[in-house]
C-alpha positions in Angstrom: -25.9 -17.9 56.8 -22.6 -19.5 56.2 -20.6 -21.1 58.9 -18.1 -18.2 58.9 -20.9 -15.6 59.0 -22.6 -17.4 62.0 -19.3 -17.5 63.9 -18.7 -13.9 63.1 -22.1 -12.9 64.4 -21.5 -15.0 67.5 -18.1 -13.4 68.0 -19.6 -9.9 67.7 -22.3 -10.8 70.2 -19.6 -12.2 72.6 -17.5 -9.1 72.1 -20.4 -6.8 72.8 -21.3 -8.8 76.0 -17.6 -8.5 77.1 -17.6 -4.8 76.5 -20.8 -4.3 78.5 -19.4 -6.4 81.4 -16.2 -4.4 81.4 -18.0 -1.1 81.4 -20.2 -2.3 84.2 -17.2 -3.2 86.3 -15.6 0.2 85.6 -18.8 2.0 86.7 -18.9 -0.1 89.9 -15.2 0.6 90.6 -15.9 4.3 90.3 -18.8 3.9 92.7 -16.6 1.9 95.1 -14.0 4.7 95.0 -16.6 7.3 95.7 -17.9 5.3 98.7 -14.4 4.7 99.9 -13.8 8.5 99.8 -17.1 9.1 101.7 -16.0 6.6 104.4 -12.7 8.3 104.8 -14.5 11.6 105.2 -16.7 10.2 108.0 -13.6 8.9 109.8 -12.0 12.3 109.4 -15.1 14.0 110.8 -15.1 11.5 113.7 -11.4 12.3 114.4 -12.1 16.0 114.3 -14.7 15.7 116.9 -12.4 13.7 119.2 -13.1 10.1 118.4 -10.3 7.6 117.8 -10.6 6.5 114.1 -8.5 3.4 114.3 -10.6 2.1 117.3 -13.7 2.9 115.3 -12.4 0.9 112.4 -11.8 -2.1 114.7 -15.3 -1.8 116.1 -16.8 -1.7 112.6 -14.7 -4.8 111.7 -15.9 -6.6 115.0 -19.6 -5.7 114.3 -19.3 -7.4 110.9 -18.2 -10.7 112.5 -20.5 -13.4 113.7 -20.6 -13.6 117.5 -19.0 -17.1 117.6 -16.2 -16.0 115.3 -15.6 -12.8 117.4 -15.5 -14.9 120.6 -13.1 -17.3 119.1 -10.8 -14.5 117.8 -10.9 -12.9 121.3 -10.0 -16.2 123.0 -7.1 -16.8 120.7 -5.9 -13.2 121.2 -6.1 -13.7 125.0 -4.1 -17.0 124.7 -1.4 -15.3 122.7 -1.3 -12.3 125.1 -0.9 -14.7 128.0 1.8 -16.6 126.3 3.7 -13.4 125.6 3.2 -12.0 129.1 1.1 -9.0 127.9 -1.3 -7.7 130.6 
């Protein structure tokens, strides 16, 4: 194979790999959108049954945090609230 032919084959292989990666990302983005829509539906259902969706979102965010990080965040929040005369 000539040098040019070898580079051409390598470029075609790289192009194919890029195309496959892009298509994979596109499929995952579609799945992510579907999951996002499902999550919105659950929050809407919770709201319809009397729960406070923004508070639920905060709870979900807190549960994702490590306990030490959560305690640190709460301590900083208390410090700021005290400095501003809140509560």
